[in-house]
DSSP file (Angstrom, degrees, kcal/mol; ACC not computed):
  #  RESIDUE AA STRUCTURE BP1 BP2  ACC     N-H-->O    O-->H-N    N-H-->O    O-->H-N    TCO  KAPPA ALPHA  PHI   PSI    X-CA   Y-CA   Z-CA
    1    1 A X              0   0    0      0, 0.0     2,-0.5     0, 0.0     0, 0.0   0.000 360.0 360.0 360.0 137.6  100.2   74.8  -30.4
    2    2 A X        -     0   0    0      2,-0.0     2,-0.5     0, 0.0     0, 0.0  -0.953 360.0-154.4-118.5 129.4   96.5   74.8  -30.7
    3    3 A X        +     0   0    0     -2,-0.5     2,-0.3     2,-0.0     0, 0.0  -0.881  17.4 179.1-103.7 125.8   94.2   72.3  -29.0
    4    4 A X        +     0   0    0     -2,-0.5     2,-0.3     3,-0.0     3,-0.0  -0.902   8.6 150.7-124.6 157.6   90.8   71.7  -30.5
    5    5 A X        -     0   0    0     -2,-0.3     3,-0.1     3,-0.0    -2,-0.0  -0.956  51.6 -50.5-167.0 178.5   88.0   69.4  -29.6
    6    6 A X  S    S-     0   0    0     -2,-0.3     2,-0.1     1,-0.1     0, 0.0  -0.334  70.3 -91.7 -64.5 146.7   84.3   68.9  -29.7
    7    7 A X        -     0   0    0      1,-0.1     2,-0.2    -3,-0.0    -1,-0.1  -0.352  43.6-130.3 -60.2 125.5   82.4   71.9  -28.4
    8    8 A X        -     0   0    0     -2,-0.1    -1,-0.1     1,-0.1     2,-0.1  -0.490  25.1-104.3 -78.7 148.9   81.7   71.4  -24.6
    9    9 A X        -     0   0    0     -2,-0.2    -1,-0.1     1,-0.1     2,-0.1  -0.395  41.3-101.6 -67.0 147.6   78.2   71.9  -23.4
   10   10 A X        -     0   0    0      1,-0.1     2,-0.1    -2,-0.1    -1,-0.1  -0.393  39.1-112.2 -63.2 145.3   77.5   75.1  -21.5
   11   11 A X        -     0   0    0      1,-0.1     2,-0.1    -3,-0.1    -1,-0.1  -0.462  32.9-104.4 -78.7 156.2   77.4   74.8  -17.8
   12   12 A X        -     0   0    0     -2,-0.1    -1,-0.1     1,-0.1     2,-0.1  -0.440  36.8-103.5 -76.8 151.8   74.2   75.3  -16.0
   13   13 A X    >   -     0   0    0      1,-0.1     3,-2.0    -2,-0.1    -1,-0.1  -0.433  37.2-108.1 -70.5 154.7   73.5   78.5  -14.1
   14   14 A X  T 3  S+     0   0    0      1,-0.3    -1,-0.1    -2,-0.1    -2,-0.1   0.809 116.7  48.4 -58.0 -31.5   74.0   78.1  -10.3
   15   15 A X  T 3  S+     0   0    0      1,-0.0     2,-0.5     2,-0.0    -1,-0.3   0.475  98.8  77.7 -88.1   0.6   70.3   78.4   -9.7
   16   16 A X    <   +     0   0    0     -3,-2.0     2,-0.3     0, 0.0    -1,-0.0  -0.939  55.2 176.1-119.7 121.9   69.1   75.9  -12.2
   17   17 A X        -     0   0    0     -2,-0.5     2,-0.2    -5,-0.1    -3,-0.0  -0.904  19.8-138.4-121.3 150.9   69.4   72.1  -11.8
   18   18 A X     >  -     0   0    0     -2,-0.3     4,-2.0     1,-0.1     5,-0.1  -0.530  31.1-107.2 -97.3 171.9   68.2   69.2  -13.9
   19   19 A X  H  > S+     0   0    0     94,-0.3     4,-2.2     1,-0.2     5,-0.2   0.879 120.4  54.4 -67.3 -38.0   66.5   66.1  -12.6
   20   20 A X  H  > S+     0   0    0     94,-0.7     4,-2.4     2,-0.2    -1,-0.2   0.860 106.8  51.9 -65.0 -34.0   69.7   64.0  -13.3
   21   21 A X  H  > S+     0   0    0      2,-0.2     4,-2.6     1,-0.2    -1,-0.2   0.926 108.6  50.8 -64.9 -44.4   71.7   66.5  -11.2
   22   22 A X  H  X>S+     0   0    0     -4,-2.0     5,-1.9     1,-0.2     4,-0.5   0.876 111.3  48.6 -61.2 -37.4   69.2   66.1   -8.4
   23   23 A X  H ><5S+     0   0    0     -4,-2.2     3,-0.8     2,-0.2    -1,-0.2   0.912 111.3  48.8 -69.7 -42.0   69.5   62.3   -8.6
   24   24 A X  H 3<5S+     0   0    0     -4,-2.4    -2,-0.2     1,-0.2    -1,-0.2   0.887 112.8  48.0 -65.9 -35.6   73.3   62.5   -8.6
   25   25 A X  H 3<5S-     0   0    0     -4,-2.6    -1,-0.2    -5,-0.1    -2,-0.2   0.590 104.8-133.2 -78.3  -9.3   73.2   64.8   -5.5
   26   26 A X  T <<5 +     0   0    0     -3,-0.8    -3,-0.2    -4,-0.5    -4,-0.1   0.922  47.4 164.5  53.6  47.0   70.7   62.5   -3.8
   27   27 A X     >< -     0   0    0     -5,-1.9     4,-2.4    -6,-0.1     5,-0.2  -0.241  55.4 -96.9 -85.1 179.2   68.7   65.5   -2.8
   28   28 A X  H  > S+     0   0    0      1,-0.2     4,-1.9     2,-0.2     5,-0.1   0.869 126.1  51.9 -65.5 -36.4   65.1   65.5   -1.6
   29   29 A X  H  > S+     0   0    0      2,-0.2     4,-1.9     1,-0.2    -1,-0.2   0.931 109.6  48.9 -66.9 -43.5   63.8   66.2   -5.1
   30   30 A X  H  > S+     0   0    0     -8,-0.4     4,-2.2     1,-0.2    -2,-0.2   0.917 110.9  50.5 -61.2 -43.1   65.8   63.3   -6.5
   31   31 A X  H  X S+     0   0    0     -4,-2.4     4,-2.7     1,-0.2    -1,-0.2   0.856 106.7  55.6 -62.8 -33.3   64.5   61.0   -3.8
   32   32 A X  H  X S+     0   0    0     -4,-1.9     4,-1.9     2,-0.2    -1,-0.2   0.898 107.5  48.4 -62.9 -42.2   61.0   62.2   -4.7
   33   33 A X  H  X S+     0   0    0     -4,-1.9     4,-2.1     2,-0.2    -2,-0.2   0.922 113.1  48.0 -64.5 -45.8   61.5   61.1   -8.4
   34   34 A X  H  X S+     0   0    0     -4,-2.2     4,-2.6     1,-0.2     5,-0.2   0.926 111.4  49.2 -65.4 -44.5   62.9   57.7   -7.3
   35   35 A X  H  X S+     0   0    0     -4,-2.7     4,-2.8     1,-0.2    -1,-0.2   0.885 109.3  54.5 -63.4 -35.4   60.0   57.1   -4.9
   36   36 A X  H  X S+     0   0    0     -4,-1.9     4,-2.3     2,-0.2    -2,-0.2   0.937 109.7  45.9 -60.2 -47.6   57.6   58.1   -7.7
   37   37 A X  H  X S+     0   0    0     -4,-2.1     4,-2.2     2,-0.2    -2,-0.2   0.923 113.9  48.3 -60.9 -46.6   59.1   55.5  -10.0
   38   38 A X  H  X S+     0   0    0     -4,-2.6     4,-2.5     1,-0.2    -2,-0.2   0.918 111.6  50.7 -62.2 -43.5   59.0   52.8   -7.2
   39   39 A X  H  X S+     0   0    0     -4,-2.8     4,-2.7     1,-0.2    -1,-0.2   0.903 110.2  49.0 -63.2 -40.7   55.4   53.7   -6.4
   40   40 A X  H  X S+     0   0    0     -4,-2.3     4,-2.1     2,-0.2    -1,-0.2   0.886 112.9  47.3 -68.4 -36.6   54.3   53.4  -10.0
   41   41 A X  H  X S+     0   0    0     -4,-2.2     4,-2.4     2,-0.2    -2,-0.2   0.891 113.2  48.6 -69.5 -39.2   56.0   50.0  -10.4
   42   42 A X  H  X S+     0   0    0     -4,-2.5     4,-2.3     2,-0.2     5,-0.2   0.912 110.4  51.0 -64.2 -43.2   54.5   48.8   -7.2
   43   43 A X  H  X S+     0   0    0     -4,-2.7     4,-2.0     1,-0.2    -2,-0.2   0.913 111.5  48.8 -61.3 -41.9   51.0   50.0   -8.3
   44   44 A X  H  X S+     0   0    0     -4,-2.1     4,-2.6     1,-0.2     5,-0.2   0.929 110.6  50.3 -63.0 -44.6   51.5   48.2  -11.6
   45   45 A X  H  X S+     0   0    0     -4,-2.4     4,-2.3     1,-0.2    -1,-0.2   0.875 111.5  47.9 -61.9 -38.0   52.6   45.0   -9.9
   46   46 A X  H  X S+     0   0    0     -4,-2.3     4,-2.5     2,-0.2    -1,-0.2   0.866 111.6  50.3 -72.4 -34.9   49.6   45.0   -7.5
   47   47 A X  H  X S+     0   0    0     -4,-2.0     4,-2.3    -5,-0.2    -2,-0.2   0.924 113.9  44.2 -68.8 -43.7   47.2   45.7  -10.4
   48   48 A X  H  X S+     0   0    0     -4,-2.6     4,-2.1     2,-0.2    -2,-0.2   0.915 115.9  47.0 -68.6 -41.2   48.5   42.8  -12.5
   49   49 A X  H  X S+     0   0    0     -4,-2.3     4,-2.7    -5,-0.2    -2,-0.2   0.906 112.8  50.4 -65.4 -42.6   48.7   40.4   -9.5
   50   50 A X  H  X S+     0   0    0     -4,-2.5     4,-2.1     2,-0.2    -2,-0.2   0.898 110.4  49.3 -62.0 -41.1   45.2   41.4   -8.5
   51   51 A X  H  X S+     0   0    0     -4,-2.3     4,-1.8     2,-0.2    -2,-0.2   0.907 113.1  46.4 -65.1 -41.3   43.8   40.8  -12.0
   52   52 A X  H  X S+     0   0    0     -4,-2.1     4,-2.2     1,-0.2    -2,-0.2   0.907 112.2  51.4 -66.5 -41.4   45.5   37.4  -12.2
   53   53 A X  H  X S+     0   0    0     -4,-2.7     4,-2.5     1,-0.2    -2,-0.2   0.852 107.3  52.6 -65.8 -34.2   44.2   36.6   -8.7
   54   54 A X  H  X S+     0   0    0     -4,-2.1     4,-2.1     2,-0.2    -1,-0.2   0.880 109.0  50.8 -67.4 -38.9   40.7   37.6   -9.8
   55   55 A X  H  X S+     0   0    0     -4,-1.8     4,-1.9     2,-0.2    -2,-0.2   0.917 111.8  45.8 -63.6 -45.4   40.9   35.2  -12.8
   56   56 A X  H  X S+     0   0    0     -4,-2.2     4,-2.1     1,-0.2    -2,-0.2   0.908 112.7  51.4 -64.0 -42.6   42.1   32.3  -10.6
   57   57 A X  H  X S+     0   0    0     -4,-2.5     4,-2.6     1,-0.2    -1,-0.2   0.846 106.7  54.6 -61.9 -35.9   39.3   33.1   -8.1
   58   58 A X  H  X S+     0   0    0     -4,-2.1     4,-2.1     2,-0.2    -1,-0.2   0.881 107.8  48.6 -66.1 -38.9   36.8   33.1  -11.0
   59   59 A X  H  X S+     0   0    0     -4,-1.9     4,-2.0     2,-0.2    -2,-0.2   0.917 111.9  50.0 -65.3 -42.1   37.9   29.6  -12.0
   60   60 A X  H  X S+     0   0    0     -4,-2.1     4,-2.4     1,-0.2    -2,-0.2   0.930 111.2  48.2 -58.6 -47.9   37.6   28.5   -8.4
   61   61 A X  H  X S+     0   0    0     -4,-2.6     4,-2.8     1,-0.2     5,-0.3   0.860 108.4  55.9 -64.4 -36.4   34.1   30.0   -8.1
   62   62 A X  H  X S+     0   0    0     -4,-2.1     4,-1.3     2,-0.2    -1,-0.2   0.914 109.7  44.5 -58.3 -45.6   33.1   28.3  -11.3
   63   63 A X  H  < S+     0   0    0     -4,-2.0    -2,-0.2     2,-0.2     6,-0.2   0.907 115.9  48.1 -67.2 -42.3   34.1   25.0   -9.9
   64   64 A X  H  < S+     0   0    0     -4,-2.4     3,-0.4     1,-0.2    -2,-0.2   0.906 116.7  39.6 -68.4 -42.3   32.4   25.6   -6.6
   65   65 A X  H  < S+     0   0    0     -4,-2.8     2,-0.3     1,-0.3    -1,-0.2   0.648 120.4  44.8 -86.2 -14.5   29.1   26.9   -8.0
   66   66 A X    ><  +     0   0    0     -4,-1.3     3,-2.3    -5,-0.3    -1,-0.3  -0.606  61.9 165.8-124.8  71.7   28.9   24.4  -10.8
   67   67 A X  G >  S+     0   0    0     -3,-0.4     3,-1.5     1,-0.3     4,-0.3   0.718  71.1  72.7 -62.8 -18.2   29.8   21.0   -9.2
   68   68 A X  G >> S+     0   0    0      1,-0.3     3,-1.3     2,-0.2     4,-0.6   0.661  75.6  80.6 -67.5 -13.8   28.5   19.3  -12.3
   69   69 A X  G X4 S+     0   0    0     -3,-2.3    10,-0.8     1,-0.3     3,-0.6   0.747  79.3  67.4 -67.8 -18.6   31.5   20.5  -14.2
   70   70 A X  G <4 S+     0   0    0     -3,-1.5    -1,-0.3     1,-0.2    -2,-0.2   0.808  94.2  58.7 -67.8 -25.8   33.4   17.6  -12.6
   71   71 A X  G <4 S+     0   0    0     -3,-1.3     2,-0.5    -4,-0.3    -1,-0.2   0.750  87.5  88.0 -72.8 -22.5   31.3   15.3  -14.8
   72   72 A X    <<  -     0   0    0     -4,-0.6     7,-2.4    -3,-0.6     2,-0.4  -0.654  62.5-177.8 -80.4 127.0   32.5   17.0  -18.0
   73   73 A X  E     -A   78   0A   0     -2,-0.5     2,-0.4     5,-0.2     5,-0.2  -0.922  22.0-163.6-124.9 148.8   35.6   15.3  -19.2
   74   74 A X  E >  S-A   77   0A   0      3,-2.6     3,-1.1    -2,-0.4    -2,-0.0  -0.965  88.1 -13.2-130.9 114.3   37.9   16.0  -22.1
   75   75 A X  T 3  S-     0   0    0     -2,-0.4     3,-0.1     1,-0.2    -1,-0.1   0.884 129.7 -56.6  57.1  41.3   40.2   13.1  -22.9
   76   76 A X  T 3  S+     0   0    0      1,-0.2     2,-0.5     0, 0.0    -1,-0.2   0.584 115.1 117.8  68.1  15.7   39.3   11.5  -19.5
   77   77 A X  E <  S-A   74   0A   0     -3,-1.1    -3,-2.6     2,-0.0    -1,-0.2  -0.948  70.8-115.0-111.5 130.2   40.4   14.6  -17.7
   78   78 A X  E >>  -A   73   0A   0     -2,-0.5     4,-1.6    -5,-0.2     3,-0.5  -0.303  24.7-119.1 -62.9 147.4   37.8   16.6  -15.7
   79   79 A X  H 3> S+     0   0    0     -7,-2.4     4,-2.5   -10,-0.8     5,-0.2   0.830 110.3  56.3 -58.3 -39.2   37.1   20.1  -17.0
   80   80 A X  H 3> S+     0   0    0    -11,-0.3     4,-2.4     1,-0.2    -1,-0.2   0.880 106.4  51.2 -60.9 -35.1   38.2   21.9  -13.8
   81   81 A X  H <> S+     0   0    0     -3,-0.5     4,-2.8     2,-0.2     5,-0.3   0.885 110.2  49.4 -68.7 -37.2   41.6   20.2  -14.0
   82   82 A X  H  X>S+     0   0    0     -4,-1.6     4,-2.8     2,-0.2     5,-1.7   0.910 110.6  50.1 -64.8 -42.9   41.9   21.4  -17.6
   83   83 A X  I  <>S+     0   0    0     -4,-2.5     5,-0.9     3,-0.2     4,-0.2   0.939 118.0  38.5 -62.9 -45.0   41.0   24.9  -16.7
   84   84 A X  I  <5S+     0   0    0     -4,-2.4     4,-0.2    -5,-0.2    -2,-0.2   0.887 124.3  40.0 -75.5 -34.5   43.5   25.1  -13.9
   85   85 A X  I  <5S+     0   0    0     -4,-2.8    -3,-0.2    -5,-0.2     4,-0.2   0.885 135.1  11.1 -83.0 -38.7   46.2   23.1  -15.7
   86   86 A X  I  X5S+     0   0    0     -4,-2.8     4,-0.8    -5,-0.3    -3,-0.2   0.740 123.4  56.6-111.2 -30.1   46.0   24.4  -19.2
   87   87 A X  I  ><S+     0   0    0     -5,-1.7     4,-0.9    -4,-0.2    -3,-0.2   0.798 102.1  54.6 -76.3 -28.3   43.8   27.4  -19.1
   88   88 A X  H  ><S+     0   0    0     -5,-0.9     4,-3.0    -6,-0.2    -1,-0.2   0.831  96.2  65.0 -75.6 -34.0   45.8   29.4  -16.5
   89   89 A X  H  > S+     0   0    0      1,-0.2     4,-2.6     2,-0.2    -1,-0.2   0.887 101.2  47.1 -66.6 -39.5   49.1   29.3  -18.2
   90   90 A X  H  X S+     0   0    0     -4,-0.8     4,-2.2     2,-0.2    -1,-0.2   0.908 114.6  49.4 -59.5 -38.1   48.1   31.4  -21.3
   91   91 A X  H  X S+     0   0    0     -4,-0.9     4,-2.6     2,-0.2    -2,-0.2   0.927 111.1  49.5 -65.1 -44.3   46.5   33.9  -18.9
   92   92 A X  H  X S+     0   0    0     -4,-3.0     4,-2.6     1,-0.2    -2,-0.2   0.939 112.1  48.3 -58.1 -50.0   49.7   33.9  -16.8
   93   93 A X  H  X S+     0   0    0     -4,-2.6     4,-2.2     1,-0.2    -1,-0.2   0.860 110.7  50.4 -61.5 -38.1   51.8   34.5  -19.9
   94   94 A X  H  X S+     0   0    0     -4,-2.2     4,-2.4     2,-0.2    -1,-0.2   0.897 111.1  48.9 -67.6 -41.8   49.5   37.3  -21.0
   95   95 A X  H  X S+     0   0    0     -4,-2.6     4,-2.4     2,-0.2    -2,-0.2   0.894 111.9  49.5 -62.1 -40.8   49.7   39.0  -17.6
   96   96 A X  H  X S+     0   0    0     -4,-2.6     4,-2.6     2,-0.2    -2,-0.2   0.905 111.2  48.5 -66.6 -40.7   53.5   38.7  -17.6
   97   97 A X  H  X S+     0   0    0     -4,-2.2     4,-2.3     2,-0.2    -2,-0.2   0.909 112.9  47.6 -65.1 -42.2   53.7   40.2  -21.0
   98   98 A X  H  X S+     0   0    0     -4,-2.4     4,-2.3     2,-0.2    -2,-0.2   0.897 113.8  48.3 -65.4 -39.1   51.4   43.1  -20.1
   99   99 A X  H  X S+     0   0    0     -4,-2.4     4,-2.9     2,-0.2     5,-0.2   0.932 110.4  50.3 -65.0 -45.9   53.4   43.7  -16.9
  100  100 A X  H  X S+     0   0    0     -4,-2.6     4,-2.1     1,-0.2    -2,-0.2   0.915 113.2  46.2 -61.8 -44.4   56.7   43.6  -18.7
  101  101 A X  H  X S+     0   0    0     -4,-2.3     4,-1.8     2,-0.2    -1,-0.2   0.921 115.1  46.1 -63.3 -43.7   55.5   46.2  -21.4
  102  102 A X  H  X S+     0   0    0     -4,-2.3     4,-2.2     2,-0.2    -2,-0.2   0.895 112.3  50.2 -71.7 -37.2   54.0   48.5  -18.8
  103  103 A X  H  X S+     0   0    0     -4,-2.9     4,-2.2     2,-0.2    -1,-0.2   0.889 111.0  49.7 -64.6 -40.0   57.0   48.4  -16.5
  104  104 A X  H  X S+     0   0    0     -4,-2.1     4,-2.3    -5,-0.2    -1,-0.2   0.861 109.6  52.1 -65.7 -34.7   59.3   49.1  -19.5
  105  105 A X  H  X S+     0   0    0     -4,-1.8     4,-2.5     2,-0.2    -2,-0.2   0.901 108.6  50.2 -66.3 -42.4   57.0   52.0  -20.4
  106  106 A X  H  X S+     0   0    0     -4,-2.2     4,-1.9     2,-0.2    -2,-0.2   0.926 113.3  46.4 -60.4 -45.5   57.3   53.4  -16.8
  107  107 A X  H  X S+     0   0    0     -4,-2.2     4,-2.7     2,-0.2    -2,-0.2   0.886 110.3  52.0 -64.9 -39.6   61.0   53.2  -16.9
  108  108 A X  H  X S+     0   0    0     -4,-2.3     4,-2.3     2,-0.2    -2,-0.2   0.922 109.4  49.6 -64.4 -44.1   61.3   54.8  -20.3
  109  109 A X  H  X S+     0   0    0     -4,-2.5     4,-1.7     2,-0.2    -1,-0.2   0.868 111.6  50.2 -59.5 -37.4   59.1   57.7  -19.1
  110  110 A X  H  X S+     0   0    0     -4,-1.9     4,-2.6     2,-0.2    -2,-0.2   0.933 109.8  50.0 -66.3 -45.8   61.4   58.0  -16.1
  111  111 A X  H  X S+     0   0    0     -4,-2.7     4,-2.6     1,-0.2    -2,-0.2   0.887 110.3  49.9 -61.2 -39.0   64.5   58.0  -18.3
  112  112 A X  H  < S+     0   0    0     -4,-2.3    -1,-0.2     1,-0.2    -2,-0.2   0.882 111.7  50.3 -67.4 -35.7   63.0   60.7  -20.5
  113  113 A X  H  < S+     0   0    0     -4,-1.7   -94,-0.3     1,-0.2    -2,-0.2   0.903 115.8  40.8 -64.5 -43.0   62.3   62.7  -17.4
  114  114 A X  H  < S+     0   0    0     -4,-2.6   -94,-0.7   -95,-0.1    -2,-0.2   0.793  92.7  99.2 -81.7 -28.7   65.8   62.3  -16.1
  115  115 A X  S  < S-     0   0    0     -4,-2.6     2,-0.3    -5,-0.2   -96,-0.1  -0.281  78.2-117.6 -61.8 140.7   67.7   62.8  -19.4
  116  116 A X        -     0   0    0      1,-0.1    -1,-0.1   -98,-0.1    -2,-0.1  -0.575  33.5-104.4 -79.0 141.6   69.1   66.2  -20.0
  117  117 A X        -     0   0    0     -2,-0.3     2,-0.2     1,-0.1    -1,-0.1  -0.309  35.7-110.3 -64.0 147.5   67.7   68.1  -22.9
  118  118 A X              0   0    0      1,-0.1    -1,-0.1    -3,-0.1    -3,-0.0  -0.538 360.0 360.0 -74.8 142.3   69.9   68.4  -26.0
  119  119 A X              0   0    0     -2,-0.2    -1,-0.1  -109,-0.0    -2,-0.0   0.399 360.0 360.0-111.5 360.0   71.2   71.9  -26.7
């Protein structure tokens, strides 16, 4: 009787490890890669949150430095209220979309780094 099957991948030489092997073994190198991913995601979150905070602070400074803006009304609603109530949400959605796309890119790069090359 003869058993056949798909060709098995060759095993790695004892001195050569891949990133995925390092992650599986929870070695120092694997931990370094994980910390790198976490650091890049944290940096991205801080940049996006800082940018959004700067925009909100800009609206606040606009209201503080131009108190006459309270006199401007649109449909009987003061302009600062419209900026805070309606103007911030599109900015918030844009920041969330940019963050989501950049976080997915970071994770995709990490997966490409971890994936073993095809032979």
